N, C-alpha and C positions, 0 to 999 in steps of 0.2 A: 400682916398677912401677906402683903405684897412680896416680901422676901421669901416667905415659905412657899408661895406659889411659884416664884421664879426658880427656887431650888428644886422643887418637884418637877418643874418643866424640864430643867437641865437633866435631872436624874432619869426621867422617862425618855428623853432624847438619847441618853447613853444606853439605856435598856434597848431602845429600838436599834441602835447601832450594833449592839452585841448579838443581834439575831441572825447575822449573816451565816453562821455555821449551824443554825438550828435546822432540824429536819423539815420544819414547816415555817420558813421565815416570813413569808408574805403576810399572813394574817396576824402574826405576832408583831411584826414591824408596824403594820397599820394600826393595830391596837395601841401600842405604846406611843406612836406619833399622835393619835387622836387624844390621848391623855395629856401629852406634852402641850398640844395646842390648847386644850381645855384649861390647863393650869396657867398658860401664858395669857389667855383671854381673861381669866379670873384675876390675874395679877394686875391687869389694867382696868379692872372694874367692869368687864364685859361678861355678862352671863346669858348668852343666847339659850333660852329655855329649850327649844327644839333640839339643839345640838347636845347640850349637857344631858338631858334626859334620854335622848336617843342613844348616845354612847353608853350611858349608865345601864340602860335596859339591855342593849346588845351584850355588854360584858356580863351582866347578871344572868342572862339566859345561857351564855357560853359557860359561865361558872357552874350553873345547875347541871348542864350536860356533862361537864367534866367531874362532877362531884362523886360519881360511883368509884372512880379511881382512889379518891381520898378515903372512902369508907373501906375499900379493899385493903388499903395500906394499914388502916386502923385495925381491921380484923386480922391482919397478918402479924400483929404485935408491934407495930411501929418500927419496921426495919429501917436501918440507916439509909437516908436518901441523900446524904452529903458525899457519898463515894462516887466512884466512876460509873457512868451509865453503861449498861451492857445490853445487847440484843435479847439476852435471856431474862432480863429484869426490866421490862417496860414500865413497871410500877414506879420506878424512880423518876423517870421523865414525866409521867402522867401526874404524879403527886406534886412535883415541882411546878408543873403548869397550873394545877389547881391553886397552889399557893400564890402564884403570880396573878391569877385571876381574882383571888380574894383581895389582894393588895390593890389591884387596879380598880375593882368594884368599890372598895371603901373610899379610895381617893375621889373617884367620880361621884359617889353618893354625897360625900362631904361638900364638894364644890356645887353640885346641883341643889342640895338643900340650902346651902348658904346663899346661893343666887336667888332661890325662891323666897327665902326669908327676907333678903334685901329688897325685893320687889314689893313685899307686903308693907313695908314701912312708908 
């Protein structure tokens, strides 16, 4: 698991670095950095409950707030979101953001649950 956590940590560091050209880089950079830190902590057997559940809950709430964009995308017939983003098509960016939040939430939930399970033993 240590290698997986280290790979995830590096991956989320790269994600954080790629946010420089995003329209809202600060909260995305902080989000991805928080996940990278969480993965690094888990790699070394550290599972601070307050941190892991705090980050997980924040991302979960953010994901719920962003979810209407995903449902609009579904109702629109699943248009291509891999193309170039345009000001006239904000659904592309919004749907991509929701996908990033789902991925971030699942990683954090995995780490938080694994940490909780380890403490019960």
